[in-house]
MOPAC internal coordinates of N, CA, C and O (Angstrom, degrees):
PM7 1SCF
backbone

  N    0.0000 0     0.00 0     0.00 0    0    0    0
  C    1.4528 1     0.00 0     0.00 0    1    0    0
  C    1.5261 1   108.85 1     0.00 0    2    1    0
  O    1.2310 1   120.06 1   -40.02 1    3    2    1
  N    1.3195 1   117.49 1   139.98 1    3    2    1
  C    1.4478 1   121.29 1  -179.29 1    5    3    2
  C    1.5118 1   111.79 1   -79.53 1    6    5    3
  O    1.2310 1   121.42 1   -12.46 1    7    6    5
  N    1.3138 1   114.90 1   167.54 1    7    6    5
  C    1.4611 1   120.75 1  -178.23 1    9    7    6
  C    1.5288 1   111.69 1   -60.08 1   10    9    7
  O    1.2310 1   120.19 1   138.07 1   11   10    9
  N    1.3225 1   117.25 1   -41.93 1   11   10    9
  C    1.4679 1   120.09 1   179.97 1   13   11   10
  C    1.5215 1   111.35 1   -64.53 1   14   13   11
  O    1.2310 1   120.19 1   140.51 1   15   14   13
  N    1.3368 1   117.24 1   -39.49 1   15   14   13
  C    1.4609 1   120.49 1   178.47 1   17   15   14
  C    1.5223 1   110.79 1   -66.58 1   18   17   15
  O    1.2310 1   120.67 1   140.97 1   19   18   17
  N    1.3259 1   116.33 1   -39.03 1   19   18   17
  C    1.4626 1   120.63 1   177.28 1   21   19   18
  C    1.5246 1   110.77 1   -62.84 1   22   21   19
  O    1.2310 1   120.89 1   135.85 1   23   22   21
  N    1.3187 1   115.90 1   -44.15 1   23   22   21
  C    1.4632 1   120.69 1   179.24 1   25   23   22
  C    1.5239 1   110.80 1   -64.27 1   26   25   23
  O    1.2310 1   120.34 1   138.48 1   27   26   25
  N    1.3227 1   116.96 1   -41.52 1   27   26   25
  C    1.4613 1   120.96 1   179.63 1   29   27   26
  C    1.5290 1   110.51 1   -64.78 1   30   29   27
  O    1.2310 1   120.41 1   138.24 1   31   30   29
  N    1.3181 1   116.83 1   -41.76 1   31   30   29
  C    1.4603 1   120.90 1   178.65 1   33   31   30
  C    1.5244 1   110.72 1   -64.23 1   34   33   31
  O    1.2310 1   120.52 1   140.94 1   35   34   33
  N    1.3198 1   116.61 1   -39.06 1   35   34   33
  C    1.4601 1   121.23 1   178.90 1   37   35   34
  C    1.5239 1   110.40 1   -66.00 1   38   37   35
  O    1.2310 1   120.37 1   136.71 1   39   38   37
  N    1.3266 1   116.90 1   -43.29 1   39   38   37
  C    1.4635 1   121.18 1   178.22 1   41   39   38
  C    1.5268 1   110.93 1   -63.68 1   42   41   39
  O    1.2310 1   120.62 1   138.14 1   43   42   41
  N    1.3271 1   116.41 1   -41.86 1   43   42   41
  C    1.4593 1   120.45 1   179.40 1   45   43   42
  C    1.5252 1   110.77 1   -63.44 1   46   45   43
  O    1.2310 1   120.54 1   135.60 1   47   46   45
  N    1.3153 1   116.57 1   -44.40 1   47   46   45
  C    1.4664 1   120.76 1   179.28 1   49   47   46
  C    1.5233 1   111.10 1   -62.32 1   50   49   47
  O    1.2310 1   120.42 1   138.11 1   51   50   49
  N    1.3202 1   116.81 1   -41.89 1   51   50   49
  C    1.4636 1   120.77 1   179.01 1   53   51   50
  C    1.5269 1   110.79 1   -64.03 1   54   53   51
  O    1.2310 1   120.70 1   137.36 1   55   54   53
  N    1.3243 1   116.26 1   -42.64 1   55   54   53
  C    1.4653 1   120.32 1   178.67 1   57   55   54
  C    1.5244 1   110.95 1   -63.79 1   58   57   55
  O    1.2310 1   120.31 1   139.35 1   59   58   57
  N    1.3168 1   117.01 1   -40.65 1   59   58   57
  C    1.4603 1   120.00 1   179.41 1   61   59   58
  C    1.5291 1   110.97 1   -67.98 1   62   61   59
  O    1.2310 1   119.70 1   146.20 1   63   62   61
  N    1.3139 1   118.17 1   -33.80 1   63   62   61
  C    1.4658 1   120.97 1   174.87 1   65   63   62
  C    1.5233 1   111.01 1   -64.45 1   66   65   63
  O    1.2310 1   120.51 1   139.11 1   67   66   65
  N    1.3265 1   116.63 1   -40.89 1   67   66   65
  C    1.4632 1   120.67 1   177.21 1   69   67   66
  C    1.5235 1   110.83 1   -64.74 1   70   69   67
  O    1.2310 1   120.59 1   139.47 1   71   70   69
  N    1.3115 1   116.48 1   -40.53 1   71   70   69
  C    1.4582 1   121.29 1   178.70 1   73   71   70
  C    1.5301 1   109.67 1   -64.11 1   74   73   71
  O    1.2310 1   120.34 1   136.81 1   75   74   73
  N    1.3096 1   116.95 1   -43.19 1   75   74   73
  C    1.4647 1   120.79 1   178.92 1   77   75   74
  C    1.5267 1   110.14 1   -59.19 1   78   77   75
  O    1.2310 1   120.10 1   135.18 1   79   78   77
  N    1.3172 1   117.42 1   -44.82 1   79   78   77
  C    1.4665 1   120.89 1   179.44 1   81   79   78
  C    1.5234 1   110.99 1   -63.61 1   82   81   79
  O    1.2310 1   120.37 1   138.94 1   83   82   81
  N    1.3091 1   116.89 1   -41.06 1   83   82   81
  C    1.4619 1   120.96 1   179.28 1   85   83   82
  C    1.5276 1   111.82 1   -65.09 1   86   85   83
  O    1.2310 1   120.69 1   138.32 1   87   86   85
  N    1.3123 1   116.29 1   -41.68 1   87   86   85
  C    1.4666 1   120.04 1   179.36 1   89   87   86
  C    1.5253 1   110.14 1   -66.50 1   90   89   87
  O    1.2310 1   120.09 1   137.48 1   91   90   89
  N    1.3242 1   117.43 1   -42.52 1   91   90   89
  C    1.4660 1   120.15 1   178.41 1   93   91   90
  C    1.5231 1   111.04 1   -61.93 1   94   93   91
  O    1.2310 1   120.62 1   143.46 1   95   94   93
  N    1.3356 1   116.43 1   -36.54 1   95   94   93
  C    1.4674 1   120.90 1   178.51 1   97   95   94
  C    1.5295 1   110.37 1   -66.74 1   98   97   95
  O    1.2310 1   120.36 1   135.56 1   99   98   97
  N    1.3189 1   116.91 1   -44.44 1   99   98   97
  C    1.4582 1   121.49 1  -176.62 1  101   99   98
  C    1.5300 1   113.32 1   -78.62 1  102  101   99
  O    1.2310 1   120.46 1   157.18 1  103  102  101
  N    1.3193 1   116.73 1   -22.82 1  103  102  101
  C    1.4691 1   122.31 1  -179.25 1  105  103  102
  C    1.5356 1   107.76 1  -130.22 1  106  105  103
  O    1.2310 1   120.45 1  -107.14 1  107  106  105
  N    1.3381 1   116.75 1    72.86 1  107  106  105
  C    1.4697 1   120.58 1  -172.38 1  109  107  106
  C    1.5298 1   114.69 1   -64.92 1  110  109  107
  O    1.2310 1   120.02 1   165.58 1  111  110  109
  N    1.3132 1   117.56 1   -14.42 1  111  110  109
  C    1.4637 1   119.69 1   178.32 1  113  111  110
  C    1.5247 1   112.52 1   -74.52 1  114  113  111
  O    1.2310 1   120.17 1   166.77 1  115  114  113
  N    1.3309 1   117.29 1   -13.23 1  115  114  113
  C    1.4664 1   120.96 1   179.61 1  117  115  114
  C    1.5231 1   110.65 1   -84.29 1  118  117  115
  O    1.2310 1   120.84 1   -38.25 1  119  118  117
  N    1.3105 1   116.00 1   141.75 1  119  118  117
  C    1.4587 1   120.55 1   175.32 1  121  119  118
  C    1.5353 1   109.26 1   -85.13 1  122  121  119
  O    1.2310 1   121.27 1   -13.00 1  123  122  121
  N    1.3163 1   115.17 1   167.00 1  123  122  121
  C    1.4685 1   119.82 1   175.73 1  125  123  122
  C    1.5279 1   109.79 1   -58.51 1  126  125  123
  O    1.2310 1   120.72 1   139.91 1  127  126  125
  N    1.3301 1   116.22 1   -40.09 1  127  126  125
  C    1.4639 1   120.67 1   179.55 1  129  127  126
  C    1.5197 1   112.45 1   -64.79 1  130  129  127
  O    1.2310 1   120.77 1   141.24 1  131  130  129
  N    1.3392 1   116.14 1   -38.76 1  131  130  129
  C    1.4671 1   120.13 1   177.39 1  133  131  130
  C    1.5211 1   110.45 1   -60.22 1  134  133  131
  O    1.2310 1   121.23 1   131.86 1  135  134  133
  N    1.3156 1   115.26 1   -48.14 1  135  134  133
  C    1.4662 1   120.54 1  -177.39 1  137  135  134
  C    1.5278 1   110.36 1   -65.28 1  138  137  135
  O    1.2310 1   120.25 1   136.35 1  139  138  137
  N    1.3071 1   117.13 1   -43.65 1  139  138  137
  C    1.4687 1   120.54 1   179.36 1  141  139  138
  C    1.5227 1   110.73 1   -61.40 1  142  141  139
  O    1.2310 1   120.20 1   138.50 1  143  142  141
  N    1.3226 1   117.23 1   -41.50 1  143  142  141
  C    1.4639 1   120.52 1   179.11 1  145  143  142
  C    1.5223 1   110.90 1   -65.46 1  146  145  143
  O    1.2310 1   120.51 1   139.93 1  147  146  145
  N    1.3268 1   116.64 1   -40.07 1  147  146  145
  C    1.4688 1   119.97 1   178.77 1  149  147  146
  C    1.5291 1   110.50 1   -63.84 1  150  149  147
  O    1.2310 1   120.53 1   138.13 1  151  150  149
  N    1.3144 1   116.59 1   -41.87 1  151  150  149
  C    1.4639 1   120.39 1   179.22 1  153  151  150
  C    1.5244 1   109.75 1   -64.24 1  154  153  151
  O    1.2310 1   120.10 1   135.34 1  155  154  153
  N    1.3106 1   117.41 1   -44.66 1  155  154  153
  C    1.4710 1   120.70 1   179.27 1  157  155  154
  C    1.5191 1   111.30 1   -59.55 1  158  157  155
  O    1.2310 1   120.49 1   134.74 1  159  158  157
  N    1.3374 1   116.67 1   -45.26 1  159  158  157
  C    1.4763 1   120.04 1   179.95 1  161  159  158
  C    1.5255 1   111.10 1   -64.15 1  162  161  159
  O    1.2310 1   120.55 1   136.71 1  163  162  161
  N    1.3271 1   116.56 1   -43.29 1  163  162  161
  C    1.4672 1   120.07 1  -178.72 1  165  163  162
  C    1.5299 1   111.33 1   -66.09 1  166  165  163
  O    1.2310 1   120.14 1   145.23 1  167  166  165
  N    1.3227 1   117.34 1   -34.77 1  167  166  165
  C    1.4671 1   121.35 1  -179.29 1  169  167  166
  C    1.5212 1   112.67 1   -70.60 1  170  169  167
  O    1.2310 1   120.07 1   155.04 1  171  170  169
  N    1.3204 1   117.48 1   -24.96 1  171  170  169
  C    1.4664 1   120.65 1  -176.42 1  173  171  170
  C    1.5300 1   112.64 1   -53.26 1  174  173  171
  O    1.2310 1   120.05 1   142.56 1  175  174  173
  N    1.3237 1   117.52 1   -37.44 1  175  174  173
  C    1.4548 1   120.51 1  -178.90 1  177  175  174
  C    1.5240 1   113.04 1   -71.38 1  178  177  175
  O    1.2310 1   120.45 1   168.30 1  179  178  177
  N    1.3064 1   116.75 1   -11.70 1  179  178  177
  C    1.4629 1   120.24 1  -174.80 1  181  179  178
  C    1.5298 1   113.49 1  -114.22 1  182  181  179
  O    1.2310 1   119.65 1  -175.52 1  183  182  181
  N    1.3253 1   118.27 1     4.48 1  183  182  181
  C    1.4638 1   120.81 1  -176.55 1  185  183  182
  C    1.5240 1   113.54 1   -57.83 1  186  185  183
  O    1.2310 1   120.16 1   142.72 1  187  186  185
  N    1.3170 1   117.31 1   -37.28 1  187  186  185
  C    1.4638 1   119.57 1  -175.17 1  189  187  186
  C    1.5247 1   113.67 1   -94.07 1  190  189  187
  O    1.2310 1   120.28 1  -172.10 1  191  190  189
  N    1.2975 1   117.07 1     7.90 1  191  190  189
  C    1.4629 1   120.05 1  -179.29 1  193  191  190
  C    1.5208 1   110.07 1   -77.87 1  194  193  191
  O    1.2310 1   120.03 1   -50.09 1  195  194  193
  N    1.3251 1   117.55 1   129.91 1  195  194  193
  C    1.4621 1   119.78 1  -177.17 1  197  195  194
  C    1.5273 1   113.13 1   -74.00 1  198  197  195
  O    1.2310 1   120.12 1   150.85 1  199  198  197
  N    1.3076 1   117.38 1   -29.15 1  199  198  197
  C    1.4614 1   120.71 1   179.72 1  201  199  198
  C    1.5228 1   107.27 1   -98.85 1  202  201  199
  O    1.2310 1   120.44 1   -65.57 1  203  202  201
  N    1.3257 1   116.77 1   114.43 1  203  202  201
  C    1.4579 1   122.37 1  -171.29 1  205  203  202
  C    1.5251 1   113.74 1   -99.89 1  206  205  203
  O    1.2310 1   119.90 1   171.83 1  207  206  205
  N    1.3321 1   117.80 1    -8.17 1  207  206  205
  C    1.4586 1   120.95 1  -172.39 1  209  207  206
  C    1.5216 1   114.00 1   -57.72 1  210  209  207
  O    1.2310 1   120.37 1   145.56 1  211  210  209
  N    1.3302 1   116.90 1   -34.44 1  211  210  209
  C    1.4528 1   119.72 1  -174.61 1  213  211  210
  C    1.5226 1   113.87 1  -100.04 1  214  213  211
  O    1.2310 1   119.95 1  -179.50 1  215  214  213
  N    1.3129 1   117.70 1     0.50 1  215  214  213
  C    1.4661 1   120.72 1  -178.79 1  217  215  214
  C    1.5277 1   111.48 1   -56.97 1  218  217  215
  O    1.2310 1   118.97 1   131.81 1  219  218  217
  N    1.3363 1   119.57 1   -48.19 1  219  218  217
  C    1.4658 1   117.84 1   179.24 1  221  219  218
  C    1.5329 1   113.09 1   -58.13 1  222  221  219
  O    1.2310 1   120.20 1   140.48 1  223  222  221
  N    1.3028 1   117.22 1   -39.52 1  223  222  221
  C    1.4622 1   120.76 1   178.09 1  225  223  222
  C    1.5264 1   110.97 1   -62.20 1  226  225  223
  O    1.2310 1   120.45 1   133.70 1  227  226  225
  N    1.3144 1   116.75 1   -46.30 1  227  226  225
  C    1.4644 1   120.66 1   179.48 1  229  227  226
  C    1.5265 1   111.65 1   -64.03 1  230  229  227
  O    1.2310 1   120.83 1   140.31 1  231  230  229
  N    1.3161 1   116.03 1   -39.69 1  231  230  229
  C    1.4678 1   120.98 1   178.99 1  233  231  230
  C    1.5319 1   109.20 1   -62.98 1  234  233  231
  O    1.2310 1   120.66 1   131.81 1  235  234  233
  N    1.3248 1   116.35 1   -48.19 1  235  234  233
  C    1.4649 1   119.58 1  -179.46 1  237  235  234
  C    1.5202 1   111.37 1   -61.14 1  238  237  235
  O    1.2310 1   120.00 1   134.38 1  239  238  237
  N    1.3044 1   117.61 1   -45.62 1  239  238  237
  C    1.4722 1   120.31 1   179.76 1  241  239  238
  C    1.5211 1   111.32 1   -60.17 1  242  241  239
  O    1.2310 1   120.38 1   137.73 1  243  242  241
  N    1.3199 1   116.87 1   -42.27 1  243  242  241
  C    1.4649 1   120.71 1  -179.48 1  245  243  242
  C    1.5308 1   110.79 1   -63.27 1  246  245  243
  O    1.2310 1   120.55 1   134.20 1  247  246  245
  N    1.3197 1   116.55 1   -45.80 1  247  246  245
  C    1.4674 1   120.32 1  -178.16 1  249  247  246
  C    1.5256 1   110.79 1   -66.09 1  250  249  247
  O    1.2310 1   120.52 1   134.46 1  251  250  249
  N    1.3159 1   116.61 1   -45.54 1  251  250  249
  C    1.4675 1   119.17 1  -179.66 1  253  251  250
  C    1.5273 1   111.29 1   -63.47 1  254  253  251
  O    1.2310 1   120.24 1   141.95 1  255  254  253
  N    1.3127 1   117.15 1   -38.05 1  255  254  253
  C    1.4727 1   119.98 1   176.95 1  257  255  254
  C    1.5273 1   110.20 1   -62.70 1  258  257  255
  O    1.2310 1   120.13 1   137.28 1  259  258  257
  N    1.3107 1   117.36 1   -42.72 1  259  258  257
  C    1.4644 1   121.29 1   178.89 1  261  259  258
  C    1.5279 1   110.60 1   -63.73 1  262  261  259
  O    1.2310 1   120.38 1   134.87 1  263  262  261
  N    1.3018 1   116.88 1   -45.13 1  263  262  261
  C    1.4628 1   120.42 1  -178.09 1  265  263  262
  C    1.5245 1   111.62 1   -68.06 1  266  265  263
  O    1.2310 1   120.37 1   141.89 1  267  266  265
  N    1.3193 1   116.89 1   -38.11 1  267  266  265
  C    1.4506 1   120.88 1   178.79 1  269  267  266
  C    1.5240 1   110.05 1   -67.42 1  270  269  267
  O    1.2310 1   120.10 1   140.79 1  271  270  269
  N    1.3113 1   117.41 1   -39.21 1  271  270  269
  C    1.4674 1   121.04 1   178.83 1  273  271  270
  C    1.5268 1   110.72 1   -64.14 1  274  273  271
  O    1.2310 1   120.03 1   146.02 1  275  274  273
  N    1.3160 1   117.54 1   -33.98 1  275  274  273
  C    1.4596 1   121.69 1   178.22 1  277  275  274
  C    1.5219 1   112.19 1   -67.05 1  278  277  275
  O    1.2310 1   120.80 1   146.40 1  279  278  277
  N    1.3429 1   116.08 1   -33.60 1  279  278  277
  C    1.4571 1   120.67 1  -178.97 1  281  279  278
  C    1.5158 1   112.35 1   -69.13 1  282  281  279
  O    1.2310 1   120.57 1   149.25 1  283  282  281
  N    1.3062 1   116.52 1   -30.75 1  283  282  281
  C    1.4690 1   121.24 1  -174.16 1  285  283  282
  C    1.4969 1   112.46 1   -76.73 1  286  285  283
  O    1.2310 1   120.10 1   180.00 1  287  286  285

C-alpha cells in the first residue's frame, strides 16, 4: 500500500472512531459492540469505492437514520 493510501486509511479509521464515540454519546443504550457492528455493516456497501473521503459521513448518516427510525 502506498503512503497516500495508508494516510487515507488512517484518516478514515480516526473519523469512524469519532463517529462511534458520537453515536455512543447520543444513544447511550448502545454498547460499544453494538456500535462497532453497525459501523461494520454500514461500511460494507462502501468497501469497493475508490474515493474514501466521504465514507465516514455516509456511514454516520446511515446509522443515525436507522437509529432515529427505531425511536419513532
